[in-house]
C-alpha positions in Angstrom: 58.0 226.6 240.6 55.8 223.8 242.0 52.3 223.7 240.6 49.4 222.8 243.0 46.0 221.9 241.6 42.9 222.4 243.9 39.8 220.7 242.5 37.3 221.0 245.3 35.9 223.8 247.4 38.8 224.6 249.7 39.2 227.6 252.0 41.3 230.3 250.4 42.2 231.5 253.9 43.6 228.1 254.7 45.5 228.0 251.4 47.1 231.4 252.2 50.6 230.1 252.8 50.6 228.3 249.5 49.4 231.4 247.7 52.1 233.6 249.3 55.0 231.1 248.9 57.3 232.2 246.0 58.0 228.6 244.9 54.4 227.5 244.6 51.7 228.3 242.1 48.1 227.4 243.1 45.5 226.7 240.4 41.9 226.3 241.4 39.6 224.4 239.0 36.4 223.1 240.5 33.8 220.7 239.1 36.1 219.0 236.6 35.1 215.7 235.0 37.6 212.8 235.2 38.3 213.3 231.5 39.2 216.9 232.0 41.4 216.1 235.0 43.2 213.4 233.0 44.0 216.0 230.4 45.7 218.5 232.8 47.0 216.4 235.8 50.4 215.8 234.0 51.2 219.5 234.6 51.0 219.5 238.4 53.2 218.5 241.3 50.5 218.4 244.0 46.8 217.8 244.1 44.4 219.0 246.9 41.0 217.5 247.1 38.1 217.1 249.5 35.5 214.5 248.9 34.0 215.5 245.5 37.0 214.7 243.4 37.5 210.9 242.9 41.2 210.1 242.4 41.1 206.9 240.4 43.7 204.5 239.1 43.0 205.8 235.6 43.6 209.4 236.6 46.9 208.5 238.2 48.1 206.9 235.0 48.3 210.4 233.6 49.9 211.9 236.7 53.5 211.7 235.5 54.7 214.7 237.6 52.5 214.3 240.7 54.3 213.8 244.0 51.7 214.6 246.6 47.9 214.1 246.9 46.4 216.0 249.9 43.0 215.2 251.3 41.7 218.3 253.1 40.0 216.2 255.7 40.3 212.8 257.4 38.9 210.0 255.2 40.6 209.0 252.0 37.9 206.8 250.5 37.9 208.9 247.4 41.6 208.2 246.6 42.9 205.0 245.2 45.7 204.5 247.7 47.1 201.3 246.2 47.6 203.0 242.8 49.1 206.2 244.4 51.4 204.0 246.5 52.6 202.0 243.5 53.4 205.3 241.6 55.3 206.6 244.6 52.8 209.4 245.3 52.6 210.5 248.9 49.0 210.7 250.1 48.5 213.0 253.1 45.4 214.1 255.1 44.5 216.4 258.0 43.6 214.0 260.8 43.2 216.5 263.7 41.8 219.6 262.1 38.1 218.7 262.3 38.2 217.3 265.8 36.3 220.2 267.4 33.8 220.5 264.6 32.9 216.8 264.8 32.8 217.0 268.6 30.4 219.9 268.6 28.2 218.4 265.9 27.9 215.3 268.1 26.8 217.3 271.0 24.3 219.2 268.8 22.9 215.9 267.6 22.8 214.6 271.2 20.8 217.6 272.4 18.5 217.7 269.4 17.7 214.0 269.9 17.0 214.4 273.6 14.7 217.5 273.1 13.2 216.6 269.7 14.3 220.1 268.4 14.1 219.4 264.6 10.7 217.9 264.9 9.4 220.7 267.1 10.8 223.3 264.7 9.1 221.6 261.7 5.8 221.6 263.5 6.1 225.2 264.8 7.2 226.6 261.4 3.9 225.3 260.0 1.9 227.4 262.4 1.2 224.6 264.8 1.6 224.8 268.6 1.9 221.2 269.9 3.8 221.5 273.2 2.6 218.2 274.4 3.9 216.3 271.3 7.6 217.0 271.9 8.3 216.1 275.4 12.0 215.3 275.7 14.4 213.9 278.2 17.3 215.5 280.1 21.0 214.6 279.7 21.5 215.3 283.4 22.6 212.2 285.3 22.0 210.0 282.3 24.6 207.5 281.2 26.4 208.2 277.9 28.3 205.3 276.3 31.1 206.4 274.0 32.4 203.7 271.6 35.9 204.9 270.4 37.9 207.0 272.8 40.2 208.6 270.3 40.5 212.4 269.9 36.9 213.1 269.1 35.5 210.6 271.6 37.7 212.1 274.3 36.5 215.6 273.5 32.9 214.5 273.5 33.5 213.0 277.0 34.9 216.2 278.3 31.9 218.2 277.2 29.3 215.6 278.2 30.7 215.7 281.7 29.5 219.4 281.9 26.0 218.0 281.7 26.8 215.8 284.7 26.4 212.7 282.6 28.0 209.4 283.7 30.4 208.4 280.9 31.2 204.9 279.9 34.0 204.6 277.4 35.1 201.7 275.2 38.3 201.6 273.2 40.7 198.6 272.6 43.5 200.9 273.8 41.8 202.7 276.6 43.8 201.9 279.8 42.5 202.1 283.3 44.9 204.9 284.0 43.7 207.1 281.1 40.1 206.4 281.9 40.7 207.5 285.5 42.5 210.6 284.3 39.5 211.5 282.0 37.0 210.9 284.8 35.1 208.2 283.0 34.4 204.5 283.5 36.2 202.0 281.2 33.5 199.6 279.9 33.0 196.7 277.5 30.8 197.0 274.5 28.2 194.8 276.2 28.3 197.0 279.4 27.8 200.1 277.3 24.8 198.4 275.6 23.2 197.3 278.8 23.8 200.5 280.9 23.7 203.5 278.5 20.8 205.8 278.0 22.7 207.4 275.0 25.4 205.8 272.9 27.6 207.7 270.5 30.1 206.2 268.0 33.6 207.5 267.2 35.5 204.7 265.6 37.0 204.2 262.2 35.3 201.8 259.8 37.3 198.6 260.1 36.4 194.9 259.6 35.9 194.9 263.4 33.5 197.9 263.5 31.6 197.3 260.3 28.1 196.2 261.2 28.9 196.6 264.9 25.4 197.8 265.7 23.3 194.9 264.4 20.2 193.1 265.5 22.1 191.1 268.1 23.8 194.1 269.6 20.6 196.2 269.6 18.9 193.4 271.5 21.4 193.8 274.3 20.7 197.5 274.7 18.7 199.2 277.4 15.2 199.7 276.2 14.6 203.3 275.1 18.3 204.0 274.3 19.2 206.8 271.9 22.0 206.5 269.4 24.2 209.1 267.7 26.6 208.3 264.8 28.8 211.1 263.4 31.7 208.8 262.7 31.4 206.5 259.7 28.5 205.0 257.8 28.4 201.2 258.1 29.1 201.0 261.8 25.3 200.8 262.3 23.4 198.3 260.2 20.5 200.6 259.0 18.0 197.8 258.6 18.7 196.7 262.2 18.3 200.3 263.4 15.0 200.6 261.7 13.8 197.4 263.3 14.9 198.7 266.7 13.0 201.9 266.2 9.9 200.2 265.1 9.9 197.8 268.0 10.6 200.6 270.5 13.9 199.1 271.7 15.5 202.3 270.4 13.8 205.6 271.3 15.6 207.6 268.7 18.7 208.0 266.6 20.7 210.9 265.2 22.7 210.1 262.0 25.2 212.3 260.2 26.7 209.4 258.2 25.2 206.5 256.2 26.0 203.2 254.6 25.4 204.8 251.2 25.6 208.6 250.7 23.3 210.2 249.8 21.2 207.6 251.7 18.5 205.7 249.9 16.7 204.1 252.9 13.7 206.4 253.0 11.8 204.3 255.5 14.6 205.0 258.0 15.0 208.7 257.1 11.3 209.3 257.4 10.9 207.5 260.7 9.5 210.0 263.2 12.3 209.3 265.7 15.2 209.9 263.4 17.3 213.0 263.0 19.5 213.1 259.9 22.1 215.6 258.6 24.1 215.3 255.3 27.6 214.4 256.7 28.1 217.8 258.3 30.6 216.7 261.0 33.5 218.7 259.6 31.4 221.4 257.9 32.4 224.6 259.9 34.2 227.6 258.6 36.9 227.0 261.2 37.4 223.3 260.4 37.6 224.0 256.7 40.2 226.7 257.2 42.2 224.3 259.5 42.2 221.4 257.1 43.3 223.6 254.2 46.0 225.2 256.4 47.3 221.9 257.6 47.6 220.3 254.2 49.1 223.5 252.8 51.8 223.6 255.4 52.7 219.9 254.9 52.9 220.2 251.1 55.4 223.1 251.6 57.3 220.9 254.1 57.4 217.9 251.8 58.8 219.9 248.8 61.2 222.0 250.9 62.6 219.5 253.4 61.1 216.1 252.5 59.5 216.1 256.0 56.2 214.1 256.1 53.9 214.0 259.1 50.5 212.7 258.0 51.3 210.3 255.2 48.6 207.7 254.7 50.8 205.4 252.6 54.5 204.5 252.9 57.4 206.8 252.3 60.4 206.1 250.2 63.0 203.4 250.8 66.0 203.1 248.4 65.9 200.5 245.7 68.8 198.6 247.2 67.3 198.5 250.7 63.8 197.8 249.3 65.1 194.8 247.3 66.9 193.4 250.4 64.2 194.1 253.0 61.0 193.5 251.0 60.6 189.8 252.0 61.2 190.7 255.7 58.8 193.6 255.5 56.2 191.2 254.1 57.0 188.7 256.9 56.8 191.4 259.5 53.3 192.4 258.3 52.1 188.8 258.2 53.4 188.1 261.8 51.8 191.3 263.1 48.4 190.5 261.5 48.4 186.9 262.8 49.5 187.9 266.3 46.8 190.6 266.8 44.1 188.3 265.5 45.1 185.5 267.8 45.4 187.8 270.7 41.8 188.9 270.4 42.3 192.2 272.3 44.5 195.2 272.4 47.9 194.5 274.0 49.7 196.8 276.4 53.2 195.4 275.7 54.9 194.5 272.5 58.2 192.6 272.3 60.1 192.1 269.1 63.2 189.9 268.8 65.6 189.7 265.8 68.1 187.0 265.3 70.6 185.9 262.7 71.6 188.1 259.8 68.9 190.6 260.8 70.9 191.8 263.8 73.3 193.4 261.4 70.6 195.3 259.5 68.8 198.6 260.2 65.5 197.1 261.4 63.7 200.4 262.2 61.4 200.2 259.1 60.7 196.5 259.9 59.8 197.4 263.5 57.5 200.2 262.3 55.9 197.8 259.8 55.1 195.3 262.6 53.7 198.0 264.9 51.6 199.4 262.1 50.2 195.9 261.4 49.3 195.5 265.1 47.6 198.9 265.5 45.9 198.9 262.1 43.7 196.0 263.2 41.8 198.4 265.5 42.7 201.8 264.1 42.3 201.1 260.3 43.9 203.6 257.9 44.6 206.1 260.6 47.9 204.4 261.3 50.9 204.2 259.0 54.6 203.7 259.4 55.1 207.4 259.7 52.8 207.8 262.8 53.1 204.3 264.2 55.4 205.2 267.1 53.3 208.3 267.9 50.1 206.3 268.0 51.8 203.7 270.1 52.7 206.3 272.7 49.3 208.0 272.5 47.6 204.7 273.3 49.9 203.9 276.2 51.6 200.9 274.7 55.2 200.0 275.4 57.6 198.1 273.1 60.9 196.4 273.4 63.4 195.4 270.8 66.0 192.7 271.3 68.7 191.5 268.9 70.3 188.2 269.6 72.9 185.8 268.1 71.8 183.5 265.3 68.7 181.5 266.1 69.4 177.8 265.9 68.3 176.4 262.6 67.6 179.7 260.8 69.9 182.2 259.1 67.3 184.9 260.0 64.5 184.9 262.5 62.0 187.4 263.9 59.6 186.9 266.8 56.7 189.1 267.9 55.2 188.8 271.4 52.0 190.6 272.4 51.0 190.6 276.1 48.5 192.0 278.5 48.5 190.7 282.1 48.8 187.0 282.0 47.7 186.8 278.3 50.4 186.3 275.7 50.7 185.4 272.0 54.0 184.7 270.4 54.6 184.4 266.6 58.0 183.6 265.0 58.9 183.6 261.4 61.8 183.4 258.9 62.5 184.0 255.3 63.8 180.9 253.5 66.0 181.5 250.5 64.0 180.4 247.4 60.9 179.6 249.4 59.8 182.9 250.8 58.2 183.7 254.2 57.4 181.1 256.8 55.7 181.1 260.1 57.7 178.7 262.2 56.4 179.3 265.7 53.0 179.9 267.4 53.3 180.2 271.1 55.2 177.1 272.2 54.5 175.1 269.1 57.0 174.6 266.3 55.4 174.6 262.8 56.2 175.4 259.2 53.4 177.4 257.5 53.6 179.4 254.3 51.3 182.4 255.1 48.3 182.6 252.8 45.3 184.9 252.7 42.9 182.4 254.4 44.1 180.5 257.4 42.4 178.3 260.0 44.0 177.9 263.4 42.7 175.1 265.6 43.8 174.1 269.2 42.8 170.6 270.2 43.5 167.5 272.2 46.3 165.4 270.6 44.4 162.2 269.9 43.9 159.9 266.9 41.3 161.0 264.3 41.2 164.7 265.1 42.8 165.7 261.8 40.5 163.5 259.8 37.4 164.9 261.6 38.4 168.5 260.8 39.1 167.5 257.2 35.8 165.8 256.8 33.8 168.8 258.0 35.7 171.1 255.7 35.0 168.7 252.9 31.3 168.6 253.6 31.2 172.4 253.2 33.3 172.2 250.0 36.3 174.0 251.5 39.5 172.9 249.9 42.6 172.6 252.1 45.9 173.9 250.6 48.2 172.8 253.3 48.0 171.5 256.9 50.6 171.8 259.6 50.4 170.4 263.1 52.4 171.0 266.3 52.4 169.5 269.8 54.5 169.6 272.9 53.8 166.2 274.3 52.0 163.0 273.0 48.3 163.1 274.0 48.5 166.7 275.3 47.5 169.9 273.7 48.1 170.4 270.0 47.5 172.8 267.2 46.8 172.6 263.5 47.1 175.4 261.0 45.5 175.0 257.6 45.7 177.2 254.5 42.3 177.3 252.7 41.3 178.3 249.2 38.5 180.6 250.5 37.2 182.2 253.7 34.9 180.0 255.7 31.6 181.2 257.2 30.0 180.9 260.6 28.2 177.6 259.8 31.6 175.9 259.3 33.0 177.3 262.5 29.9 176.2 264.4 30.3 172.7 263.1 33.9 172.5 264.0 33.3 173.7 267.5 30.9 170.8 268.1 33.8 168.4 267.8 34.7 166.7 271.1 38.3 167.6 272.0 38.5 170.7 269.9 39.3 173.7 272.2 39.6 176.7 269.9 38.9 177.7 266.3 40.2 181.0 264.8 39.7 182.2 261.2 42.8 184.3 260.3 42.8 186.6 257.3 46.0 188.2 255.9 46.4 191.0 253.4 47.4 189.9 250.0 50.5 192.1 249.8 52.5 194.7 251.6 52.6 198.0 249.7 56.0 199.7 249.3 56.5 203.1 247.6 59.0 203.1 244.8 60.7 206.0 242.9 59.6 208.8 245.2 
């Protein structure tokens, strides 16, 4: 019998299938300390948590029998994914179960903000009758900007249309065709800022979206805009939001999530034009039943048929295949990360080419790894190698795989091309025996770069002194150069240089570099330190 430990408040109705299954025993133990968990976790095959239980590296050291950790919800911030992955523990979640709950909470916040309902209630409940103090605004014929057109953003758009609002939608993967089908207008972030009366956010928290709403972005907004955030704390810089409220640039804001929870910024919380709720987006009876049901069904599926639908981390690959393919998986991840950062937008077409010894291998996992690396730049931890193809299709992207004869000069070679309209970025790489992964092609330029965490890509005119000027500026800012590679097509034409650096450079360095005459483009590229692979599952 498989033993399942439930440590947070999870719906018993949602857990019904586990309770009734003859091969599973469910043990509910709420409010355990980490020490108490460490003492008992060795006896369980699966663990179900919400947000209260923190699954730490230390706890997982005692989890000698654990095969699955299920988060009855979406975010997995309370689970040490790296430690779980290294131990071969599958981490699953319930990504779609709270869509309606979060959507409806967003609409509730939107209406409450427009009509000042919480403030009017507080006043009236004190015996006051101040009708003139709570004059609101209508949603009718107002413009709503939706940042993030995933499942929740899409459902918000559908419902907001019933108020006859004009909808502007932004998403890196929102196509013209899908926007037209939804009856909304595809817009840029700046267009949403300038035109929207209300803006609501429905994106994951990624390096791209962290601090998205800052002083600069708020200054671009239509005066008197109202903001709603039921997505993730950190998307809005709270100090910038407070400044916007105090200046009158922002008429009001409704927040369900915060940079730190519980929030500590009392000046913001106590501002008269703020509405705040304690992260209630998924807190409905129905949503809690759905998330419990979804993870229960998947736990049963994993143990009975080894079928995994919503894994956050990687599934098993055999030891033999892992040993052989690991450097190529690492290279594939690096190529994908470089390509999407250089492309600077969401592609609509992906082309992957394998040459040399790779044409004889099963490259399906390698392909998934590259697609995951591309999509993860905008979708964060919502994408993994299990759902990579599904998300690819969902966002309207196409991909093509080509296997060719040996590439001249390399025993193995892979090339990734991202394109959209006339824009294209091509990255090629190889694994050199004894030397590891190498980036050997960027667009039309031949180079030889060992991928490192901090990279600097510069496009410039090929003329004497350029390399020295770049080196001098980096030296002035105490930035040490690990390696430098240059590439050009013709003498005196366009050229590139790629530098590996000991640390990430800041905006001041970039600004100084861009002042150089003849320098056309500067890109700071960041690579993950390692590619996680599950072992011994």
